[in-house]
N, C-alpha and C positions, 0 to 999 in steps of 0.2 A: 692951128695950120693943118693944112689939107694933106690929105695921105695919096701916096702913090700906089699904083695896083699893087705893088709887093706888100705893104702896108696894110693896105686893104683885105690882099688875100690872107694874111696872117692875123688878122680883128677877127676872120671869117672862120678861121680854123681854131683859135682858141676860144670863141663862141660856141662853136659845137662840137666842139670837147667837152665841154663845159654843159652845156645843156646836153647830149648824149647822157651823162653821168648822174645828171640832176633829177629830185625827185618831184619837184614842182616850180614853179615858176607864177611870177607876177610882175605885168606891167604897169608903169603908171606915167602917169603927166606929171613934168617937174615944173612947169611954167611960173616964174615967178618966185622962186628958191632962189635964196643968196647962196654965195660960195659958202660959206657959215654954216648955212643950213643943209646944206647937199654934204660938205665934209662931216657933219654930227650923224646923218644916215648913213655914209660909209664907215664910221666907227660902228655903230649899232650892227650896223648889218659884217663886219669883219668878226666885231664879238662871237655871232652868231654862227659864222663856217656860211653865210650867205656873199655868193658871188654878186656883185652889183655891177651893174657895166652901162653908161650911155654908150648909144652906137646908133649909126644910122639906121631907119627903116630896111631901105634897100640892102645895107650888109645883113641887121638882123634876118631880114627873111630869107635870105640863101644860108645863113648859120644854121637856123631850126627847121630848115628843109631837110624830112628824112629824120626827122629826132621826133619825140612825142610831144612835140612843143609844135609842130607842123600848123596846128588846130591855131593859133593866133595869128598867124601871117596877116589873115584880111583883116584884123582889127589896128595892126600898125601903121596911125598915122599921127602925125603932129610928134613932139618931141617927149619921148618917152625912156623912163630907165627901165631898163631890166634885172630884176632880182632873179635868183636860181637858188633852188635851197640843194646844199651839196650831202646834208648829214641827214635832217631831220625835215618832214615834208611840209608840217608847219611851220618850220622856221622863217621862212620868205615872208609868211602872212603877217607873224608875229612882227617881225620887223617894219614889214612898210604899211602896216595896218595901227599900230601904235605911232608911228610916225605920221601919219594921213591924220591922226584924230589930233595931234596938237601943231599942227601946219597944215592949212587951210589948201595952201598950193598945191601940194603933192594930191592927183587923182588918183584913186587907182582905177585903172582901165579894162586891165583884163586877169584873171586867173585861170591857171591850167593844172592841172591834177593829173595823172594816169593817162595824158592824150586827149584828154577831153577841155573845152574851153568851157568854163563856169561862168557865171556873171558877175561882176563885181562886188555884189552883195554877199556871194557866197567867202570873201574873204573872213569875214567871222568864224566861221565854221570850218576854217581850215586851219587859224590860226587856234583853235581848241582843241585841236588835234594833239593828243597827248607825244612827248619826247618819245624816243625807243625806251630810255632808262625806266617811264613812265609805264610805260606800255607793258615792260617786261615785269615789272611791280604789280602792276594789277594781274596779268595771268599768272603772276606766281600765289599772288593769294586767291586766285580763284581755286588754284590746285591744292591749296593748302587747308580750304575751308573744311571738304568733307573729313579730312584727317581729323583736323581739329574737333569735330564734332562729333567723331567718334567715340574720340579720346574722353572726353567729358562727359560722354553717356555710359563709358565703362567705370569714369570714376563716380559717376553719379550716388549710386546704392552705398558704396564705400563711406563719402563723405556724408551722406545723410544718414549713416548709422554712425558716424561720430560726431555727430551735431545733437542726436538723439541722447546719448551716453550724455554729453555734457549737459544737456536740459535737464537730464535725469539729478544728475551730481550736484546742480545749481538749487535744483528744488528741493534736495537731501539738505543742504548744507543751510537754506534758508528756515527750515524747519526746524 
């Protein structure tokens, strides 16, 4: 069903709002996907809090204009599904990349992160980015490591003395 002018303005406003708040975006050509496969992709995207939308390229160009994803405008040709990561920069890459591995009809065309257009082959690097929780835990582990080493260093002479006494005791009991 064709959209009237008001409908088109609403779609552009919605996608523009999403694009202005998103961390990363992926555009993929979906030619040849069945309705059930597209539904699978949408379900996977919803689980990861990824905004997924099939939109006309002319409307998509207007929607991303003035956002970090304006760099994608030139590559918007053919039937594209756009995915935007709302919480985790790597979420859209994981969803689209994993789905593209099992469905050869979904071909990733563009990847954008931080206002830069990356080659489609960079989707794997983006997908391997840690989530917020993983990044925090890695940071906390890094902060905790020097303190743990200091405590082990302080504890080493005492534990070595205890092991020495135990060895002497065992030697006397054996004799």
